[in-house]
Structures are given as structure tokens and as C-alpha cells.
C-alpha positions, 0 to 999 in steps of 0.5 A: 577848880574850887573845892566843890563837894558833890552828893553821889547822885550828882557826882557820878553823872557829872564825872561821866560828862566831864570824862566824855567832853575831855575825851572828845577834846583829846581825840578830835580837837588837835588833829594835825596840830602839835599842841593844844589847850584843854581847860576845866573850871568848876564853881558853886554859887549858892545851890547852883553848880557850874562847870565848863570844859573847853579847848582851843582846837579845830572846833566842830565841823559846820555840817554837824548840827549839835541840836540834832546829832546822832553821835553817841558821846554828845547824846550821852552828855545831853542825857546826863545833863538832863538827868541833872536837870541842868542846862548845856550851852555850847560855844563854838568860838575859838575851839569849843566850850561846853558850859553846864549849869545845874542844882545839886541832886540829893540822894533819893531813898530806894526800896 
């Protein structure tokens, strides 16, 4: 992970997304396996921030359609990515990988 500093408007939803994705990997990716690997990368390229959470676990069952899921966790992730006005890409090769890219949000004055 690069030394990426985030405004509070960005840091909170970003932290919640990362927590949900890592928790999902810990709960579901390594069922009946004695070990596994979870990776997290984050970098800033000018004003764009990109992070990836991936694991080499069992992946997602074929019957689960990611675009039309009713699971609370993934819906939370999608909602938070939308809050960041970002994009979520999911790759299901060799486990699962979630790639999130967005511009940093800036603090908005509140009354």
C-alpha cells in the first residue's frame, strides 16, 4: 500500500468497503481449506485512487449473479462505491478480485 492520505469524506466509505470485502473473504473464501491468501493494494495516480481486494479462495458460486444479488454485504459495497462516485470491477478468475477506482471526495460544508 502506498502512503495514501484521504479526506474524511472518502476515508469512511473506503474503510467500510475494505472491511466488508476482507470480512467476506475470511468468512467464505477458504471453506474446507487449511490456508489461503488475501491481498490488498492501494495507490493514487494523480487525483484517481485505486484499490483492490482479492483472495485465492473458492470464488463465488455460479448461481449467484453479482449484478443482481440480494446479499446485504455486496449491496453495501455497491452503495458505498456509488457514494464515492466510483466504479467496481469484479474478476472471478482464481478466487475473486474486487477493483475499485474513484476520485477523492472533498469535504462539503454542512449547516
